[in-house]
PDB file of the backbone (N, CA, C, O) and the ligand in Angstrom, with CONECT records:
HET     ZN  A 101       1
ATOM      1  N   MET A   1       8.694  47.126   9.153  1.00  0.00           N
ATOM      2  CA  MET A   1       7.809  46.697   8.037  1.00  0.00           C
ATOM      3  C   MET A   1       6.545  47.664   8.017  1.00  0.00           C
ATOM      4  O   MET A   1       5.983  47.922   9.081  1.00  0.00           O
ATOM      5  N   CYS A   2       6.099  48.195   6.833  1.00  0.00           N
ATOM      6  CA  CYS A   2       5.168  49.047   6.703  1.00  0.00           C
ATOM      7  C   CYS A   2       3.837  48.308   6.994  1.00  0.00           C
ATOM      8  O   CYS A   2       3.798  47.082   7.100  1.00  0.00           O
ATOM      9  N   ASP A   3       2.760  49.093   7.118  1.00  0.00           N
ATOM     10  CA  ASP A   3       1.387  48.469   7.432  1.00  0.00           C
ATOM     11  C   ASP A   3       0.955  47.700   6.195  1.00  0.00           C
ATOM     12  O   ASP A   3       0.455  46.579   6.288  1.00  0.00           O
ATOM     13  N   LYS A   4       1.154  48.314   5.036  1.00  0.00           N
ATOM     14  CA  LYS A   4       0.736  47.662   3.759  1.00  0.00           C
ATOM     15  C   LYS A   4       1.299  46.349   3.693  1.00  0.00           C
ATOM     16  O   LYS A   4       0.591  45.389   3.389  1.00  0.00           O
ATOM     17  N   ALA A   5       2.493  46.231   3.949  1.00  0.00           N
ATOM     18  CA  ALA A   5       3.219  44.862   3.800  1.00  0.00           C
ATOM     19  C   ALA A   5       2.715  43.960   4.761  1.00  0.00           C
ATOM     20  O   ALA A   5       2.435  42.813   4.412  1.00  0.00           O
ATOM     21  N   LYS A   6       2.552  44.363   6.024  1.00  0.00           N
ATOM     22  CA  LYS A   6       1.900  43.536   6.983  1.00  0.00           C
ATOM     23  C   LYS A   6       0.598  42.957   6.648  1.00  0.00           C
ATOM     24  O   LYS A   6       0.347  41.771   6.863  1.00  0.00           O
ATOM     25  N   ARG A   7      -0.301  43.842   6.081  1.00  0.00           N
ATOM     26  CA  ARG A   7      -1.511  43.498   5.638  1.00  0.00           C
ATOM     27  C   ARG A   7      -1.561  42.498   4.629  1.00  0.00           C
ATOM     28  O   ARG A   7      -2.389  41.587   4.628  1.00  0.00           O
ATOM     29  N   SER A   8      -0.541  42.688   3.636  1.00  0.00           N
ATOM     30  CA  SER A   8      -0.590  41.708   2.492  1.00  0.00           C
ATOM     31  C   SER A   8      -0.112  40.321   2.876  1.00  0.00           C
ATOM     32  O   SER A   8      -0.461  39.300   2.282  1.00  0.00           O
ATOM     33  N   ILE A   9       0.765  40.363   3.982  1.00  0.00           N
ATOM     34  CA  ILE A   9       1.241  39.054   4.461  1.00  0.00           C
ATOM     35  C   ILE A   9       0.187  38.424   5.150  1.00  0.00           C
ATOM     36  O   ILE A   9       0.070  37.208   4.994  1.00  0.00           O
ATOM     37  N   LYS A  10      -0.681  39.079   5.956  1.00  0.00           N
ATOM     38  CA  LYS A  10      -1.836  38.483   6.644  1.00  0.00           C
ATOM     39  C   LYS A  10      -2.808  37.934   5.591  1.00  0.00           C
ATOM     40  O   LYS A  10      -3.279  36.800   5.682  1.00  0.00           O
ATOM     41  N   ALA A  11      -3.081  38.744   4.629  1.00  0.00           N
ATOM     42  CA  ALA A  11      -3.983  38.233   3.573  1.00  0.00           C
ATOM     43  C   ALA A  11      -3.501  36.911   3.016  1.00  0.00           C
ATOM     44  O   ALA A  11      -4.256  35.952   2.858  1.00  0.00           O
ATOM     45  N   GLY A  12      -2.242  36.903   2.732  1.00  0.00           N
ATOM     46  CA  GLY A  12      -1.644  35.723   2.208  1.00  0.00           C
ATOM     47  C   GLY A  12      -1.790  34.520   3.018  1.00  0.00           C
ATOM     48  O   GLY A  12      -2.042  33.417   2.533  1.00  0.00           O
ATOM     49  N   LEU A  13      -1.615  34.769   4.355  1.00  0.00           N
ATOM     50  CA  LEU A  13      -1.718  33.614   5.262  1.00  0.00           C
ATOM     51  C   LEU A  13      -3.177  33.111   5.425  1.00  0.00           C
ATOM     52  O   LEU A  13      -3.445  31.918   5.571  1.00  0.00           O
ATOM     53  N   ARG A  14      -4.048  34.048   5.393  1.00  0.00           N
ATOM     54  CA  ARG A  14      -5.501  33.641   5.352  1.00  0.00           C
ATOM     55  C   ARG A  14      -5.800  32.829   4.171  1.00  0.00           C
ATOM     56  O   ARG A  14      -6.542  31.851   4.268  1.00  0.00           O
ATOM     57  N   ASN A  15      -5.263  33.180   3.053  1.00  0.00           N
ATOM     58  CA  ASN A  15      -5.434  32.439   1.744  1.00  0.00           C
ATOM     59  C   ASN A  15      -4.841  30.968   1.922  1.00  0.00           C
ATOM     60  O   ASN A  15      -5.430  29.946   1.570  1.00  0.00           O
ATOM     61  N   ARG A  16      -3.621  31.017   2.505  1.00  0.00           N
ATOM     62  CA  ARG A  16      -3.057  29.583   2.725  1.00  0.00           C
ATOM     63  C   ARG A  16      -3.866  28.768   3.645  1.00  0.00           C
ATOM     64  O   ARG A  16      -3.951  27.551   3.481  1.00  0.00           O
ATOM     65  N   ARG A  17      -4.500  29.418   4.662  1.00  0.00           N
ATOM     66  CA  ARG A  17      -5.206  28.585   5.605  1.00  0.00           C
ATOM     67  C   ARG A  17      -6.452  28.033   4.786  1.00  0.00           C
ATOM     68  O   ARG A  17      -6.754  26.839   4.796  1.00  0.00           O
ATOM     69  N   ALA A  18      -7.109  28.948   4.116  1.00  0.00           N
ATOM     70  CA  ALA A  18      -8.296  28.550   3.388  1.00  0.00           C
ATOM     71  C   ALA A  18      -7.972  27.513   2.337  1.00  0.00           C
ATOM     72  O   ALA A  18      -8.789  26.627   2.088  1.00  0.00           O
ATOM     73  N   ILE A  19      -6.847  27.588   1.731  1.00  0.00           N
ATOM     74  CA  ILE A  19      -6.553  26.513   0.825  1.00  0.00           C
ATOM     75  C   ILE A  19      -6.326  25.120   1.498  1.00  0.00           C
ATOM     76  O   ILE A  19      -6.697  24.062   0.990  1.00  0.00           O
ATOM     77  N   LEU A  20      -5.689  25.230   2.673  1.00  0.00           N
ATOM     78  CA  LEU A  20      -5.507  24.030   3.548  1.00  0.00           C
ATOM     79  C   LEU A  20      -6.762  23.446   3.837  1.00  0.00           C
ATOM     80  O   LEU A  20      -6.913  22.233   3.688  1.00  0.00           O
ATOM     81  N   VAL A  21      -7.820  24.284   4.296  1.00  0.00           N
ATOM     82  CA  VAL A  21      -9.010  23.815   4.685  1.00  0.00           C
ATOM     83  C   VAL A  21      -9.690  23.133   3.517  1.00  0.00           C
ATOM     84  O   VAL A  21     -10.263  22.058   3.699  1.00  0.00           O
ATOM     85  N   ILE A  22      -9.653  23.722   2.295  1.00  0.00           N
ATOM     86  CA  ILE A  22     -10.149  23.026   1.152  1.00  0.00           C
ATOM     87  C   ILE A  22      -9.512  21.760   0.870  1.00  0.00           C
ATOM     88  O   ILE A  22     -10.207  20.776   0.620  1.00  0.00           O
ATOM     89  N   ALA A  23      -8.127  21.692   0.891  1.00  0.00           N
ATOM     90  CA  ALA A  23      -7.459  20.488   0.663  1.00  0.00           C
ATOM     91  C   ALA A  23      -7.742  19.480   1.646  1.00  0.00           C
ATOM     92  O   ALA A  23      -7.526  18.304   1.354  1.00  0.00           O
ATOM     93  N   MET A  24      -8.203  19.794   2.788  1.00  0.00           N
ATOM     94  CA  MET A  24      -8.594  18.848   3.790  1.00  0.00           C
ATOM     95  C   MET A  24     -10.007  18.323   3.673  1.00  0.00           C
ATOM     96  O   MET A  24     -10.411  17.478   4.471  1.00  0.00           O
ATOM     97  N   GLY A  25     -10.759  18.788   2.721  1.00  0.00           N
ATOM     98  CA  GLY A  25     -12.144  18.425   2.434  1.00  0.00           C
ATOM     99  C   GLY A  25     -13.059  19.588   2.718  1.00  0.00           C
ATOM    100  O   GLY A  25     -14.153  19.554   2.155  1.00  0.00           O
ATOM    101  N   GLY A  26     -12.804  20.553   3.456  1.00  0.00           N
ATOM    102  CA  GLY A  26     -13.617  21.695   3.736  1.00  0.00           C
ATOM    103  C   GLY A  26     -14.825  21.415   4.651  1.00  0.00           C
ATOM    104  O   GLY A  26     -15.775  22.194   4.735  1.00  0.00           O
ATOM    105  N   GLU A  27     -14.733  20.257   5.331  1.00  0.00           N
ATOM    106  CA  GLU A  27     -15.865  20.075   6.433  1.00  0.00           C
ATOM    107  C   GLU A  27     -15.224  19.246   7.689  1.00  0.00           C
ATOM    108  O   GLU A  27     -14.187  18.587   7.615  1.00  0.00           O
ATOM    109  N   CYS A  28     -15.933  19.382   8.713  1.00  0.00           N
ATOM    110  CA  CYS A  28     -15.483  18.730   9.842  1.00  0.00           C
ATOM    111  C   CYS A  28     -15.499  17.230   9.617  1.00  0.00           C
ATOM    112  O   CYS A  28     -16.481  16.667   9.133  1.00  0.00           O
ATOM    113  N   GLU A  29     -14.400  16.597   9.975  1.00  0.00           N
ATOM    114  CA  GLU A  29     -14.156  15.186   9.745  1.00  0.00           C
ATOM    115  C   GLU A  29     -15.005  14.325  10.794  1.00  0.00           C
ATOM    116  O   GLU A  29     -14.983  13.101  10.675  1.00  0.00           O
ATOM    117  N   PHE A  30     -15.686  14.865  11.726  1.00  0.00           N
ATOM    118  CA  PHE A  30     -16.369  14.144  12.663  1.00  0.00           C
ATOM    119  C   PHE A  30     -17.824  14.326  12.660  1.00  0.00           C
ATOM    120  O   PHE A  30     -18.554  13.420  13.061  1.00  0.00           O
ATOM    121  N   CYS A  31     -18.308  15.482  12.217  1.00  0.00           N
ATOM    122  CA  CYS A  31     -19.812  15.562  12.040  1.00  0.00           C
ATOM    123  C   CYS A  31     -20.176  16.204  10.707  1.00  0.00           C
ATOM    124  O   CYS A  31     -21.364  16.374  10.432  1.00  0.00           O
ATOM    125  N   GLY A  32     -19.263  16.548   9.916  1.00  0.00           N
ATOM    126  CA  GLY A  32     -19.587  16.933   8.567  1.00  0.00           C
ATOM    127  C   GLY A  32     -20.090  18.542   8.431  1.00  0.00           C
ATOM    128  O   GLY A  32     -20.502  19.055   7.390  1.00  0.00           O
ATOM    129  N   SER A  33     -19.969  19.146   9.618  1.00  0.00           N
ATOM    130  CA  SER A  33     -20.213  20.667   9.551  1.00  0.00           C
ATOM    131  C   SER A  33     -19.212  21.377   8.896  1.00  0.00           C
ATOM    132  O   SER A  33     -18.042  21.020   9.038  1.00  0.00           O
ATOM    133  N   ALA A  34     -19.530  22.426   8.131  1.00  0.00           N
ATOM    134  CA  ALA A  34     -18.582  23.371   7.525  1.00  0.00           C
ATOM    135  C   ALA A  34     -18.493  24.643   8.193  1.00  0.00           C
ATOM    136  O   ALA A  34     -17.893  25.565   7.641  1.00  0.00           O
ATOM    137  N   ASN A  35     -19.092  24.807   9.458  1.00  0.00           N
ATOM    138  CA  ASN A  35     -18.960  26.008  10.186  1.00  0.00           C
ATOM    139  C   ASN A  35     -17.885  26.054  11.175  1.00  0.00           C
ATOM    140  O   ASN A  35     -17.576  25.040  11.801  1.00  0.00           O
ATOM    141  N   ARG A  36     -17.314  27.149  11.345  1.00  0.00           N
ATOM    142  CA  ARG A  36     -16.317  27.424  12.330  1.00  0.00           C
ATOM    143  C   ARG A  36     -15.265  26.182  12.340  1.00  0.00           C
ATOM    144  O   ARG A  36     -15.090  25.518  13.362  1.00  0.00           O
ATOM    145  N   LEU A  37     -14.628  25.941  11.209  1.00  0.00           N
ATOM    146  CA  LEU A  37     -13.690  24.797  11.095  1.00  0.00           C
ATOM    147  C   LEU A  37     -12.400  25.396  11.779  1.00  0.00           C
ATOM    148  O   LEU A  37     -12.047  26.573  11.707  1.00  0.00           O
ATOM    149  N   GLU A  38     -11.775  24.404  12.437  1.00  0.00           N
ATOM    150  CA  GLU A  38     -10.396  24.531  13.246  1.00  0.00           C
ATOM    151  C   GLU A  38      -9.526  23.355  12.803  1.00  0.00           C
ATOM    152  O   GLU A  38     -10.026  22.411  12.191  1.00  0.00           O
ATOM    153  N   PHE A  39      -8.332  23.402  13.085  1.00  0.00           N
ATOM    154  CA  PHE A  39      -7.407  22.354  12.892  1.00  0.00           C
ATOM    155  C   PHE A  39      -7.331  21.558  14.204  1.00  0.00           C
ATOM    156  O   PHE A  39      -7.109  22.138  15.268  1.00  0.00           O
ATOM    157  N   HIS A  40      -7.503  20.305  14.134  1.00  0.00           N
ATOM    158  CA  HIS A  40      -7.439  19.320  15.190  1.00  0.00           C
ATOM    159  C   HIS A  40      -6.239  18.463  15.104  1.00  0.00           C
ATOM    160  O   HIS A  40      -6.063  17.764  14.106  1.00  0.00           O
ATOM    161  N   HIS A  41      -5.361  18.473  16.135  1.00  0.00           N
ATOM    162  CA  HIS A  41      -4.175  17.700  16.164  1.00  0.00           C
ATOM    163  C   HIS A  41      -4.546  16.260  16.624  1.00  0.00           C
ATOM    164  O   HIS A  41      -5.031  16.074  17.740  1.00  0.00           O
ATOM    165  N   THR A  42      -4.301  15.202  15.713  1.00  0.00           N
ATOM    166  CA  THR A  42      -4.475  13.904  16.165  1.00  0.00           C
ATOM    167  C   THR A  42      -3.295  13.304  16.968  1.00  0.00           C
ATOM    168  O   THR A  42      -3.391  12.219  17.541  1.00  0.00           O
ATOM    169  N   GLU A  43      -2.222  14.034  16.979  1.00  0.00           N
ATOM    170  CA  GLU A  43      -1.087  13.408  17.688  1.00  0.00           C
ATOM    171  C   GLU A  43      -0.544  14.655  18.579  1.00  0.00           C
ATOM    172  O   GLU A  43      -0.728  15.813  18.203  1.00  0.00           O
ATOM    173  N   PRO A  44       0.122  14.348  19.758  1.00  0.00           N
ATOM    174  CA  PRO A  44       0.643  15.488  20.501  1.00  0.00           C
ATOM    175  C   PRO A  44       1.602  16.164  19.742  1.00  0.00           C
ATOM    176  O   PRO A  44       2.400  15.523  19.057  1.00  0.00           O
ATOM    177  N   ARG A  45       1.619  17.599  19.790  1.00  0.00           N
ATOM    178  CA  ARG A  45       2.562  18.355  19.122  1.00  0.00           C
ATOM    179  C   ARG A  45       3.616  18.983  20.081  1.00  0.00           C
ATOM    180  O   ARG A  45       3.375  19.157  21.275  1.00  0.00           O
ATOM    181  N   LYS A  46       4.789  19.310  19.496  1.00  0.00           N
ATOM    182  CA  LYS A  46       5.900  19.762  20.348  1.00  0.00           C
ATOM    183  C   LYS A  46       5.903  21.362  20.422  1.00  0.00           C
ATOM    184  O   LYS A  46       6.736  21.980  21.085  1.00  0.00           O
ATOM    185  N   TRP A  47       4.898  21.965  19.683  1.00  0.00           N
ATOM    186  CA  TRP A  47       4.930  23.447  19.592  1.00  0.00           C
ATOM    187  C   TRP A  47       3.652  23.924  20.185  1.00  0.00           C
ATOM    188  O   TRP A  47       2.702  23.152  20.309  1.00  0.00           O
ATOM    189  N   VAL A  48       3.596  25.160  20.551  1.00  0.00           N
ATOM    190  CA  VAL A  48       2.340  25.904  21.075  1.00  0.00           C
ATOM    191  C   VAL A  48       1.972  26.896  20.115  1.00  0.00           C
ATOM    192  O   VAL A  48       2.765  27.758  19.736  1.00  0.00           O
ATOM    193  N   ALA A  49       0.681  26.794  19.671  1.00  0.00           N
ATOM    194  CA  ALA A  49       0.407  27.758  18.644  1.00  0.00           C
ATOM    195  C   ALA A  49       0.375  29.207  19.072  1.00  0.00           C
ATOM    196  O   ALA A  49       0.577  30.100  18.249  1.00  0.00           O
ATOM    197  N   ALA A  50       0.122  29.461  20.364  1.00  0.00           N
ATOM    198  CA  ALA A  50       0.152  30.827  20.907  1.00  0.00           C
ATOM    199  C   ALA A  50       1.502  31.283  20.927  1.00  0.00           C
ATOM    200  O   ALA A  50       1.616  32.507  20.978  1.00  0.00           O
ATOM    201  N   LYS A  51       2.635  30.565  20.897  1.00  0.00           N
ATOM    202  CA  LYS A  51       3.916  31.118  21.159  1.00  0.00           C
ATOM    203  C   LYS A  51       4.570  31.277  19.748  1.00  0.00           C
ATOM    204  O   LYS A  51       5.645  31.876  19.714  1.00  0.00           O
ATOM    205  N   VAL A  52       4.060  30.825  18.625  1.00  0.00           N
ATOM    206  CA  VAL A  52       4.660  31.013  17.375  1.00  0.00           C
ATOM    207  C   VAL A  52       3.938  32.160  16.629  1.00  0.00           C
ATOM    208  O   VAL A  52       2.796  32.488  16.950  1.00  0.00           O
ATOM    209  N   ASN A  53       4.550  32.705  15.728  1.00  0.00           N
ATOM    210  CA  ASN A  53       3.880  33.726  14.824  1.00  0.00           C
ATOM    211  C   ASN A  53       3.030  33.038  13.784  1.00  0.00           C
ATOM    212  O   ASN A  53       3.143  31.832  13.562  1.00  0.00           O
ATOM    213  N   GLN A  54       2.178  33.819  13.150  1.00  0.00           N
ATOM    214  CA  GLN A  54       1.033  33.333  12.255  1.00  0.00           C
ATOM    215  C   GLN A  54       1.690  32.507  11.107  1.00  0.00           C
ATOM    216  O   GLN A  54       1.219  31.442  10.707  1.00  0.00           O
ATOM    217  N   SER A  55       2.854  33.106  10.595  1.00  0.00           N
ATOM    218  CA  SER A  55       3.496  32.433   9.458  1.00  0.00           C
ATOM    219  C   SER A  55       4.004  30.957   9.801  1.00  0.00           C
ATOM    220  O   SER A  55       3.785  29.945   9.135  1.00  0.00           O
ATOM    221  N   THR A  56       4.744  31.063  11.010  1.00  0.00           N
ATOM    222  CA  THR A  56       5.228  29.688  11.508  1.00  0.00           C
ATOM    223  C   THR A  56       4.104  28.636  11.739  1.00  0.00           C
ATOM    224  O   THR A  56       4.207  27.466  11.368  1.00  0.00           O
ATOM    225  N   ARG A  57       3.018  29.154  12.385  1.00  0.00           N
ATOM    226  CA  ARG A  57       1.954  28.237  12.682  1.00  0.00           C
ATOM    227  C   ARG A  57       1.324  27.764  11.423  1.00  0.00           C
ATOM    228  O   ARG A  57       0.976  26.584  11.364  1.00  0.00           O
ATOM    229  N   GLN A  58       1.134  28.576  10.383  1.00  0.00           N
ATOM    230  CA  GLN A  58       0.634  28.058   9.080  1.00  0.00           C
ATOM    231  C   GLN A  58       1.470  27.103   8.567  1.00  0.00           C
ATOM    232  O   GLN A  58       0.934  26.112   8.073  1.00  0.00           O
ATOM    233  N   LYS A  59       2.839  27.190   8.573  1.00  0.00           N
ATOM    234  CA  LYS A  59       3.852  26.157   8.025  1.00  0.00           C
ATOM    235  C   LYS A  59       3.722  24.905   8.811  1.00  0.00           C
ATOM    236  O   LYS A  59       3.751  23.827   8.217  1.00  0.00           O
ATOM    237  N   MET A  60       3.575  24.963  10.170  1.00  0.00           N
ATOM    238  CA  MET A  60       3.434  23.817  11.037  1.00  0.00           C
ATOM    239  C   MET A  60       2.077  23.007  10.634  1.00  0.00           C
ATOM    240  O   MET A  60       2.016  21.785  10.500  1.00  0.00           O
ATOM    241  N   TYR A  61       1.121  23.827  10.486  1.00  0.00           N
ATOM    242  CA  TYR A  61      -0.174  23.119  10.096  1.00  0.00           C
ATOM    243  C   TYR A  61      -0.131  22.347   8.869  1.00  0.00           C
ATOM    244  O   TYR A  61      -0.654  21.238   8.759  1.00  0.00           O
ATOM    245  N   GLU A  62       0.614  23.056   7.782  1.00  0.00           N
ATOM    246  CA  GLU A  62       0.773  22.338   6.461  1.00  0.00           C
ATOM    247  C   GLU A  62       1.670  21.116   6.606  1.00  0.00           C
ATOM    248  O   GLU A  62       1.475  20.093   5.949  1.00  0.00           O
ATOM    249  N   LYS A  63       2.658  21.250   7.484  1.00  0.00           N
ATOM    250  CA  LYS A  63       3.580  20.103   7.717  1.00  0.00           C
ATOM    251  C   LYS A  63       2.896  18.937   8.346  1.00  0.00           C
ATOM    252  O   LYS A  63       3.094  17.778   7.983  1.00  0.00           O
ATOM    253  N   GLU A  64       2.070  19.295   9.322  1.00  0.00           N
ATOM    254  CA  GLU A  64       1.322  18.218  10.013  1.00  0.00           C
ATOM    255  C   GLU A  64       0.241  17.481   9.129  1.00  0.00           C
ATOM    256  O   GLU A  64      -0.029  16.281   9.176  1.00  0.00           O
ATOM    257  N   PHE A  65      -0.338  18.465   8.293  1.00  0.00           N
ATOM    258  CA  PHE A  65      -1.312  17.939   7.341  1.00  0.00           C
ATOM    259  C   PHE A  65      -0.719  16.801   6.470  1.00  0.00           C
ATOM    260  O   PHE A  65      -1.260  15.711   6.283  1.00  0.00           O
ATOM    261  N   LEU A  66       0.480  17.213   5.960  1.00  0.00           N
ATOM    262  CA  LEU A  66       1.209  16.366   4.966  1.00  0.00           C
ATOM    263  C   LEU A  66       1.695  15.095   5.703  1.00  0.00           C
ATOM    264  O   LEU A  66       1.925  14.103   5.012  1.00  0.00           O
ATOM    265  N   SER A  67       1.866  15.037   7.004  1.00  0.00           N
ATOM    266  CA  SER A  67       2.254  13.794   7.551  1.00  0.00           C
ATOM    267  C   SER A  67       1.046  13.206   8.307  1.00  0.00           C
ATOM    268  O   SER A  67       1.257  12.467   9.269  1.00  0.00           O
ATOM    269  N   GLY A  68      -0.213  13.500   7.917  1.00  0.00           N
ATOM    270  CA  GLY A  68      -1.398  12.974   8.340  1.00  0.00           C
ATOM    271  C   GLY A  68      -1.667  13.181   9.777  1.00  0.00           C
ATOM    272  O   GLY A  68      -2.382  12.356  10.346  1.00  0.00           O
ATOM    273  N   LYS A  69      -1.132  14.284  10.500  1.00  0.00           N
ATOM    274  CA  LYS A  69      -1.355  14.411  11.910  1.00  0.00           C
ATOM    275  C   LYS A  69      -2.333  15.559  12.195  1.00  0.00           C
ATOM    276  O   LYS A  69      -2.406  16.024  13.333  1.00  0.00           O
ATOM    277  N   LEU A  70      -3.110  16.042  11.156  1.00  0.00           N
ATOM    278  CA  LEU A  70      -3.883  17.129  11.308  1.00  0.00           C
ATOM    279  C   LEU A  70      -5.405  16.793  10.754  1.00  0.00           C
ATOM    280  O   LEU A  70      -5.526  16.376   9.603  1.00  0.00           O
ATOM    281  N   ALA A  71      -6.411  16.958  11.487  1.00  0.00           N
ATOM    282  CA  ALA A  71      -7.690  16.691  10.995  1.00  0.00           C
ATOM    283  C   ALA A  71      -8.592  18.042  11.069  1.00  0.00           C
ATOM    284  O   ALA A  71      -8.361  18.919  11.901  1.00  0.00           O
ATOM    285  N   LEU A  72      -9.514  18.112  10.232  1.00  0.00           N
ATOM    286  CA  LEU A  72     -10.347  19.283  10.224  1.00  0.00           C
ATOM    287  C   LEU A  72     -11.568  19.017  11.143  1.00  0.00           C
ATOM    288  O   LEU A  72     -12.314  18.057  10.953  1.00  0.00           O
ATOM    289  N   ALA A  73     -11.730  19.874  12.106  1.00  0.00           N
ATOM    290  CA  ALA A  73     -12.894  19.757  13.107  1.00  0.00           C
ATOM    291  C   ALA A  73     -13.544  21.130  13.267  1.00  0.00           C
ATOM    292  O   ALA A  73     -12.902  22.180  13.294  1.00  0.00           O
ATOM    293  N   CYS A  74     -14.949  21.030  13.377  1.00  0.00           N
ATOM    294  CA  CYS A  74     -15.582  22.255  13.714  1.00  0.00           C
ATOM    295  C   CYS A  74     -15.256  22.643  15.180  1.00  0.00           C
ATOM    296  O   CYS A  74     -14.755  21.802  15.926  1.00  0.00           O
ATOM    297  N   SER A  75     -15.522  23.863  15.597  1.00  0.00           N
ATOM    298  CA  SER A  75     -15.095  24.262  16.935  1.00  0.00           C
ATOM    299  C   SER A  75     -15.753  23.394  17.958  1.00  0.00           C
ATOM    300  O   SER A  75     -15.127  23.098  18.976  1.00  0.00           O
ATOM    301  N   ASP A  76     -17.077  22.929  17.742  1.00  0.00           N
ATOM    302  CA  ASP A  76     -17.689  22.151  18.653  1.00  0.00           C
ATOM    303  C   ASP A  76     -16.950  20.740  18.879  1.00  0.00           C
ATOM    304  O   ASP A  76     -16.731  20.293  20.005  1.00  0.00           O
ATOM    305  N   CYS A  77     -16.633  20.164  17.828  1.00  0.00           N
ATOM    306  CA  CYS A  77     -16.008  18.780  17.830  1.00  0.00           C
ATOM    307  C   CYS A  77     -14.597  19.001  18.335  1.00  0.00           C
ATOM    308  O   CYS A  77     -14.118  18.177  19.114  1.00  0.00           O
ATOM    309  N   ASN A  78     -13.924  20.015  17.961  1.00  0.00           N
ATOM    310  CA  ASN A  78     -12.532  20.369  18.424  1.00  0.00           C
ATOM    311  C   ASN A  78     -12.570  20.403  19.993  1.00  0.00           C
ATOM    312  O   ASN A  78     -11.766  19.744  20.653  1.00  0.00           O
ATOM    313  N   LYS A  79     -13.522  21.189  20.561  1.00  0.00           N
ATOM    314  CA  LYS A  79     -13.675  21.254  22.018  1.00  0.00           C
ATOM    315  C   LYS A  79     -13.931  19.895  22.717  1.00  0.00           C
ATOM    316  O   LYS A  79     -13.412  19.575  23.787  1.00  0.00           O
ATOM    317  N   ARG A  80     -14.742  19.172  22.035  1.00  0.00           N
ATOM    318  CA  ARG A  80     -15.151  17.877  22.591  1.00  0.00           C
ATOM    319  C   ARG A  80     -13.988  16.944  22.563  1.00  0.00           C
ATOM    320  O   ARG A  80     -13.703  16.251  23.540  1.00  0.00           O
ATOM    321  N   LEU A  81     -13.281  16.923  21.387  1.00  0.00           N
ATOM    322  CA  LEU A  81     -12.171  15.956  21.284  1.00  0.00           C
ATOM    323  C   LEU A  81     -10.993  16.465  22.172  1.00  0.00           C
ATOM    324  O   LEU A  81     -10.167  15.642  22.566  1.00  0.00           O
ATOM    325  N   GLY A  82     -10.882  17.694  22.482  1.00  0.00           N
ATOM    326  CA  GLY A  82      -9.760  18.174  23.289  1.00  0.00           C
ATOM    327  C   GLY A  82      -8.424  17.841  22.690  1.00  0.00           C
ATOM    328  O   GLY A  82      -8.299  17.558  21.498  1.00  0.00           O
ATOM    329  N   LYS A  83      -7.387  17.882  23.579  1.00  0.00           N
ATOM    330  CA  LYS A  83      -6.019  17.634  23.196  1.00  0.00           C
ATOM    331  C   LYS A  83      -5.753  16.107  23.056  1.00  0.00           C
ATOM    332  O   LYS A  83      -6.428  15.336  23.737  1.00  0.00           O
ATOM    333  N   PRO A  84      -4.838  15.650  22.240  1.00  0.00           N
ATOM    334  CA  PRO A  84      -4.584  14.304  22.028  1.00  0.00           C
ATOM    335  C   PRO A  84      -4.117  13.414  23.222  1.00  0.00           C
ATOM    336  O   PRO A  84      -4.295  12.196  23.239  1.00  0.00           O
ATOM    337  N   VAL A  85      -3.528  14.090  24.181  1.00  0.00           N
ATOM    338  CA  VAL A  85      -3.032  13.376  25.496  1.00  0.00           C
ATOM    339  C   VAL A  85      -3.859  13.687  26.693  1.00  0.00           C
ATOM    340  O   VAL A  85      -3.432  13.397  27.811  1.00  0.00           O
ATOM    341  N   SER A  86      -5.085  14.295  26.521  1.00  0.00           N
ATOM    342  CA  SER A  86      -5.784  14.582  27.764  1.00  0.00           C
ATOM    343  C   SER A  86      -6.327  13.269  28.419  1.00  0.00           C
ATOM    344  O   SER A  86      -6.708  12.319  27.735  1.00  0.00           O
ATOM    345  N   ASP A  87      -6.336  13.273  29.721  1.00  0.00           N
ATOM    346  CA  ASP A  87      -6.618  11.914  30.415  1.00  0.00           C
ATOM    347  C   ASP A  87      -7.877  11.370  30.122  1.00  0.00           C
ATOM    348  O   ASP A  87      -7.910  10.160  29.898  1.00  0.00           O
ATOM    349  N   ASN A  88      -9.090  12.118  30.071  1.00  0.00           N
ATOM    350  CA  ASN A  88     -10.392  11.614  29.858  1.00  0.00           C
ATOM    351  C   ASN A  88     -10.711  11.202  28.475  1.00  0.00           C
ATOM    352  O   ASN A  88     -11.722  10.537  28.249  1.00  0.00           O
ATOM    353  N   THR A  89      -9.863  11.582  27.498  1.00  0.00           N
ATOM    354  CA  THR A  89     -10.224  11.201  26.143  1.00  0.00           C
ATOM    355  C   THR A  89      -9.168  10.145  25.659  1.00  0.00           C
ATOM    356  O   THR A  89      -9.223   9.729  24.502  1.00  0.00           O
ATOM    357  N   LYS A  90      -8.244   9.725  26.502  1.00  0.00           N
ATOM    358  CA  LYS A  90      -7.151   8.853  26.137  1.00  0.00           C
ATOM    359  C   LYS A  90      -7.832   7.542  25.580  1.00  0.00           C
ATOM    360  O   LYS A  90      -8.801   6.995  26.107  1.00  0.00           O
ATOM    361  N   GLY A  91      -7.171   7.108  24.418  1.00  0.00           N
ATOM    362  CA  GLY A  91      -7.648   5.791  23.823  1.00  0.00           C
ATOM    363  C   GLY A  91      -8.934   5.791  23.110  1.00  0.00           C
ATOM    364  O   GLY A  91      -9.270   4.806  22.452  1.00  0.00           O
ATOM    365  N   LYS A  92      -9.742   6.939  23.211  1.00  0.00           N
ATOM    366  CA  LYS A  92     -10.955   6.940  22.542  1.00  0.00           C
ATOM    367  C   LYS A  92     -10.915   6.742  21.036  1.00  0.00           C
ATOM    368  O   LYS A  92     -11.789   6.111  20.441  1.00  0.00           O
ATOM    369  N   ARG A  93      -9.793   7.344  20.397  1.00  0.00           N
ATOM    370  CA  ARG A  93      -9.799   7.463  18.977  1.00  0.00           C
ATOM    371  C   ARG A  93      -8.921   6.405  18.435  1.00  0.00           C
ATOM    372  O   ARG A  93      -8.560   6.451  17.259  1.00  0.00           O
ATOM    373  N   GLN A  94      -8.544   5.408  19.268  1.00  0.00           N
ATOM    374  CA  GLN A  94      -7.530   4.353  18.824  1.00  0.00           C
ATOM    375  C   GLN A  94      -8.269   3.161  18.125  1.00  0.00           C
ATOM    376  O   GLN A  94      -7.625   2.204  17.694  1.00  0.00           O
TER     377      GLN A  94
HETATM  378 ZN    ZN A 101     -17.895  18.802  14.018  1.00  0.00          ZN2+
END
């Protein structure tokens, strides 16, 4: 694949991510911040973001959003919330 094609695919994925962020309200669900937004998984997921390519990751995020398993969180809240099955946060969000 040539560099130009790679670049345009990447740009497309960025757009899809941006659209998803907007669809989800465009701000952190926990503190209302619009800075450094990340996707927070409200349920344990079977896939590892680092192990799939960008395109698959984007599709997984969209799928999870549609099934209500994805929340928008700023980087601070996402860190604080941690993973859904971590021991010290267990039960906090129930
Ligand atoms: Zn936040």
